[in-house]
N, C-alpha and C positions, 0 to 999 in steps of 0.2 A: 625551592620554596614557592616560587610563583606558579609552578606547575601544580602544586597541592591546592593553592587557592583557586586555580582554574577548574580543577576536577570537582571541588566541593560546590562551586557555583553552577555546575551542570547537572544537578540532580533533578529527578522528575518525581514530583509528589503525586499521590493518588488522585488528588483533585485536578491535576493537570496531565492526564494521561489519555491516550487514544481509547475511545470507548463509544459504544452505541447507546443512545438514549432511547427509552421505550417509545414506540410509535413514531419515530422519526424515519425519514427516507434513508435508504441505503442502496448501494449498488452491489452489495454482497450477494443478495438473494434475487432470484429471477422475478419475484413479485414486487420488488422495490421496497420491501419493509425490512426493518431491522429486527423485528420481533417474530418469533415463530408461533404458530397456532399451538395451544396446549394439547397434549395427548388427550384423546377422548376419555372421559371419566375423571379427569383431573379435578380435584377439589382444592380450592385455595385455602391456605392455612388461615385459621381464624374465621372461616366462613360462618355466617350467621346460621344457626340451626333453629329454625322456627317450629319444627314439629316436636314439641315438648315430650309427648308420650314416647315417640320413637327414640329420642336421644337421652332421656332420663328414666323412663319406665314409670313416670308419674305425670299426673295432671294436677297442677297446683301442688298440694302436699299428699294427694291420694295416689296410692299405687294403682297402676292399670291392671285390669283383671284379665285382659286378653292380649294376644299378640297384635301389633299394629299392621299386620299384613296376613294374607292367607297362607296357610301351611299346606304344602304339597310334598310329594316324595323327594323332590330336589332339595327343599328346605330341610327336611328331616335328615337326608343324607349329609348335607353340609353341617348340620348341627351335630350329627354323630362324629363326623371327621374332626370338627373343632373341639368337641367334648373329649374325644380320645387323646387329643394333643394337649389341651390345657387343663382339663378337669380330672381325667382318669388317674394321673399320678397320685392325687390325694383321695379322690372320691371312688376310685376304681371304675371299671367299665360298666358295672351294674348300678352304680350310685349308692352302694352300701357303706361307703366311707372307709374302706380298708385297702387303699391304693398302696403302691410300692413305697412311696416316701413315708407313709404311715407305718408300714411294716419295718421301716428302718429307723423309727423313733420320732417322726414328726407327729405333732398333735392330731388326733383323729377328728375329722369333721363329722357332723351328724349324718345319718343315713338319709338319703333323699326320700326314703319310703316311710318315714315316721309320719304319724297323723298331722303333726304341726306343719311339716313341709308339704305334705300332700294338699293341705288346705290353704296355703298362702297364695296370694295373687301372683300372676305371671311377672308383674313388675318387681316383686321382691327379688327373684332370681337375677333379673337384669340389674337391679340396683346393687346387689351384692357383688356381681361380677364387675360392675363399673366402679364402685367405691370401696370394695373390700368389706370384711366384717369379721370381728374377732381376730383369729390367727390368719385368716385368708387375706392375702394382699389384693389390691385392685388390679384389674386386667384391662382397664380402658385403653392403655397404650398398646397392648398386645393384640386385642381382639376388637375388630370393627363393630360398630353398633348392630348392623344387620346380622353379623355372625353371632353376636351375643343373643339376639332374639332367636336365631336358629338353634342355639344351644338350649335356650329355654324350652323350645318346642320339643327338642330331643329329651330333655329331662322329663317333660310331661309324658312322653312316650315310654320312657323307662319306668316311671311311676305306674302307668297303666299296665305295663307288662308284668309287674309283680303281683297285681291283684285282679287281673282280667279274668272274667268268666268265659266259659266256652261260648256262651250266647253273644259275647262281644265281638266275635269274629264275623266281619261283614261278608255276606255271600257264601260263607262256608257252612259246612254241616258239622255242628258241634258234636254230634254223636260219633263221628269218625276220628276225632282227635286221639292220638296215641295209638292208632291202629296201623299195622304195616300197610304199605301200598298194595293195591290190587295186583294180581298177576299180570305181567306184561307192562305195568306202569313203572317208570324209572324210580328207583329208590334213592335214598340219600347218597350224596357223593362222599366217598371215603378218601381221606388224604393220607 
């Protein structure tokens, strides 16, 4: 019995355990610090997000009309990649709204190519991805804000692709569209 009393008196609570306190000296690491430098690009949880347009797609209550950063090929490629992962299952790869889950019975979203969605501000798409809309759930936990904006850029490219005129091709000769390549020029790759 005395042994049982001795064992219960030797417990170690969490408040009384060996540990390092942040920013205190330590012999464990060569620089004498108990804390490690965070990995580059680390963002603290709950970090204040002061760029309202970037993080919400709105300024006050007004949707932003343009993306908060320049769009280049890299942004469009990232947008396409994220769109194909997160959006194409419902919206399909062309944005027509007939993705695989829709073909299996899920409610069909509107086509990205209808006039109403062609005319909405860029912030609308960002807001819908962030907060959800109708049957669409929010994706704020799955898709980082910059990637949501890249998806918006890609949606705009999809919309343009469906109604582009030959004259919209920069630096190209619209009169040669649809013609086979000239002799000696490489043709399309066949898989």
